[in-house]
N, C-alpha and C positions, 0 to 999 in steps of 0.2 A: 505508385511512387514515386520509380526508381530514373527518371529523368527531368533533369533538369536543365535552364535553357536553350538554346538554340535545337539539343538533340533532338525534341520533338515539333511536327509539323503544331503551328500558332492553330488555337480554337478555345471553344471554354472552359474545358477538359483543363488544357494546358496550362490556361491560366488562374485555376484555381492552386494545381497542384504549385506553382510557382508563387503566389501568393501564400502556401501553406510552409515554404521551404524560407522564404523569407522573413515571415513572422516570427520562423522559429529562430531564424537568426545564424549566425556562422557555428560552424560545429565549436566546441566548448571542446576544453582541454583534456585529454583523458585520462578518469581514474587512475588506471596504473598506467603508469611509459612503459610496458614490455608487452603491452597489447600493440600488434598492429592491423591496421585497415590496410589492407592490401588492395580493395577497390574498393571505394566509397560511391555513397549516392551518388549518380546519373549513369546508371548501364542496369540491362535485365534486373539485374542480382547484386549483393556485397557482398565484400569477404574481408577477412579478418583472420589474423593467427595471434590465438591466446602464447602467456607466458607457457615458457619449459612444464610440463612436471603441474599445472592446471586441468582443471575438469571446464566443459560448456556447459554454463545455466541458464537454462531454456524456459521459460511463462509466457504466456498471453491472459489479456483482462478483459473483457469484453462489456462495453458503457450503450444502454440502448436506451432512449429517448425515450420517457412514461415508466421504465423501470429503475435506471440510474441517473437517471435527473432529468428533469423539466426545463426549459427555455424560459420559462415565465419564472422562474426560482434566482437564475444564473446567468450570468456571463456565458458566452463562447468560449472565451477565455479560460471561463475557471472550467466549464467542459473538458475541455484539452485536458489542465492542468490535472483533473481528477482523475482524466481515463488513467492518463500516463504514470502518476503517483499510485495511485492501487496497481498498476502488474509493477512498478520496481521495487511496492513492499514487499512482492514474494523473493526479489532478490537481498532484501534486506535480511530477512527470515533464516534466509540460506547462508549468510554469511558471504554473499559473492560480491564480484566488485563488477559496477555493470559493465557494459561496452556498447552499445546499441539499441535503439529502439527501431521497428521498424510497423509502421502505422498502416492501418486499412481501416478504409471511412467509407460509408453510405448515406450520402447526402439528395434530400430530396433536391430538385432541380430549380426552385425558388430562392435558395440559399445562395446565395450569390459568390462573388470574389473575397470580399469582404470579410464574412463570414469565415473562408479558408485562411486566411489571413489570422481571425483572432484564433482561431485552433491552433492555430501554428505557434503564435505568440506565447499560448499559454502550455504546449507540451514545452514547446522551446523553455520555457521559464524553470522548469521541474528539470528537464536534461539539463541545461547550463550547471546547475544545483549539485547532482549527484557528478559531472564529470562526465556525463556521456553524450552520444551523437544520435541525429537521426541517420540511419541507414540505407532506410527506402521505404515500400510501401503499395498501396492500392486506391485509389478513388474511382469509388461508378456514383453516378445516377440510382436512386432509389425513390419509388412511391409515399417511403416513408414509415415506419419512425426512421431520423437517423441513427448512424448507429455507426461506433467506433471500435477497434478490435485494435489491442495493444501490443506486441510480441515485446518481450525482453530478451535480451544476451548479456550474460556475465559471465565470469570466470573465478575459479575457487581450486583452492589443494584440496581440502576435504569440505565437500557443501553441508552444513547443519539440517538434518533432516528432524522429523515429528518421531522419529522411531527411536529415540535414546535414553529418553525418560527411565530412571532407575529409581526404587521404592530406599526413599530416604531422603532425594534429591527435593531442593528447595526450589521452588516455583519465584519465579521475578516477574515483576513488569517496566517496561521504562515509558517514562513522561505520564501524563494523566488520562484520567477517560470519560467518557459521557457526556463531551460538549458539542459532538458532531452530534451526534444522536438527538442532544437537546434540541439544539437548530434543529434538523431536522423534524423534529415533533410537534416543534413551531408552527415552521412552513406550510404541515398539511392542515394543521388548523386553521392558514389563513392570516399568521401572526407577524409580526419582524421577531428575529434571535436576539438572544445578547447577541452585543460585538463580536465578545470572545468566543462566545460558541458559533458565530457565524464566520467566523474568521477557521476554525477548526475546520470546520465544513468545507470552506471556499477553498483551504492551502492546506489537505495535511500533508505531515512530512516523510515522508518513507526512512525507516532510522537505519539506512546506508551505514553512516560514518559510526553511529553509534555502533552498531552490531560490529564494527570492522575492531573500531575499542577496545570491546567486551573480548572479542576472541581471541585479541594479544595477550591480553589478560588473566582469564580466565576459562578455566575447561567449559565449555558450555555443551551439556549433553542430548538438546533437543529444543527447537524453538518453533515457534507459530506467530504469525502476524494476524493482529484481532481487528477482522476486517468484517466479521460476521457475530461480533458480541465476544464476551468473555467466556461464557458458557458454553456457546456451539463450537467456538474455538476450544477449547479445554477439554469438551470431550473429543474433539478431533487425537488431538494431542495423544489421550489417557489411550484410546482407542490404537493409533500407531504405537504408541510404546508396548501396551500392555501390561497398563497397571490402573491405580485406583488414587483422582488425583483429589486433596481438599483444598477448596478455597477457602478462604478468610473475608467473607465480605467488606467488615468494618476495615480491613488492611488497604482494598481498592483505592489507589487516589486519586479522587475528584477532581474533576478539574474546577479552575474558579466561580466557573457558570454556575455551578450547583451552589454555592454557597447561601445560605438560609433555607434548602430544603433537600441535606444533604442524608437526612435521616428516615426520610419519606420511603413510603412503598415507592413513589415514581419515580426518586433516584437512583435508590436500589436497580428498578428496571432499566434504566440507561445505562448506569454501568455493569452490571451483568448482563443484558439482554440487547442491549444498543448498537452497539458495529458502529464503524465507520471512521472506527479513532484510528486504526493501522501503526497501533504500538505493538510492540514483541513482548509475546510472553515466554521465559525460556524457564529452564533448567540445568541446574548446576547443583553437582556435589555440598552436602552441607556445608557449613561456614567458610566456604569456600571463597565468596563476595567480603570477608573484611577486608577494612581499609578500601577497598574498591566503590562502595557504595559513596560516599564521598566524594571520593575522586569523580567518580563519573557527574555528579552534581554540577562541582566547580567547572568541569570538561565540557560540557553542554546544557547547561542552565534549566534544566529539569530533572525530576528526579527518578530513583531508581527504586522501586518496592520490593519487599519481599511481601507476595500476598497469597502463600501456600506450601503443600509440599506436596511428595508421590508417596505412598506406602505400595505393598502386594495387593492385589483384586485388580475391581474394575469398576469402572463409571465414574463417577461426578458427583464429590458430594460439597455442599456450599452451608458454611457456616453448621454443621451437624445434621443439614438438611440433603438428605440423601436422593437425587434426581427432582431437586425443587420441583416447584410448579408455572415459577417464571414462564414467562416466553423462553425456547432457547436459542434463540439468537436469529437472525435471517435466514431464508432458506427460500429459494426461485420456486418454489413446485409445491411449498407447504403453506401453511397459516401464516407466515409474516412475522412482524414484529412483536 
């Protein structure tokens, strides 16, 4: 997808590439003015120069039809948006400023130029929000299923990792949990989700701006994005840091879509194992958030909540239950949700 305009001979593939790029729109203003795109989309590869004294941060995320999305559940704009948002959430967890995306797509031949344009609109929507741009990619025909792979590139002076939690640290989470998982549960049952839950599922917001704001005010020891569920991602955080984590289930910030059944086992499962939230779970020194919690809520119009703490040891405890029996979040090669 690295060639646009007249640089390619006309043909069905070129038409889809142009439709995708047209759908995505003009490159957004970059999030970091010190980043220089030296070779933008239009050649065999793109190139950029990061700011001095920063590291390049790279991640990728795959979206496979039948696993991550179903055509009967969502529009192609939504499919494109969610694929890009999922990848960008990894940059948020590492306190990295986004630079650009590389998009690889495998589409069945019957998916026409209009589908390519819709995918572009979805990707372009979230790229514009975070101040990045599309740098290139690849487009191939596939007998199915449809497949998207998004590689994101960012920069950070000191990327936040999963491995820095220390005994005594407090655990905090951005935003609210459970709505996207509630929507997915209803879709799997053939039901129409609560509109608020559907919005959370269709348009997740990678917390890039929030993480950069927090990084400038608080010493963040470690962070992870909540894509596979609180329990699974908290276990990953604990394992990477070599500590034990304690989560207080009754403190988890539930989304408004869970009103009316917040105290039920079904809600607990959505909050702890649902996934798809793309909020951030992070660790800070005890007491470090005094005054910051309120300022965060004012700045971003969603909450910041202390949900637990770290101690010496290993593993995960939820409200006093060591290794609780709830499903441990999404695992592509496990039992699932």
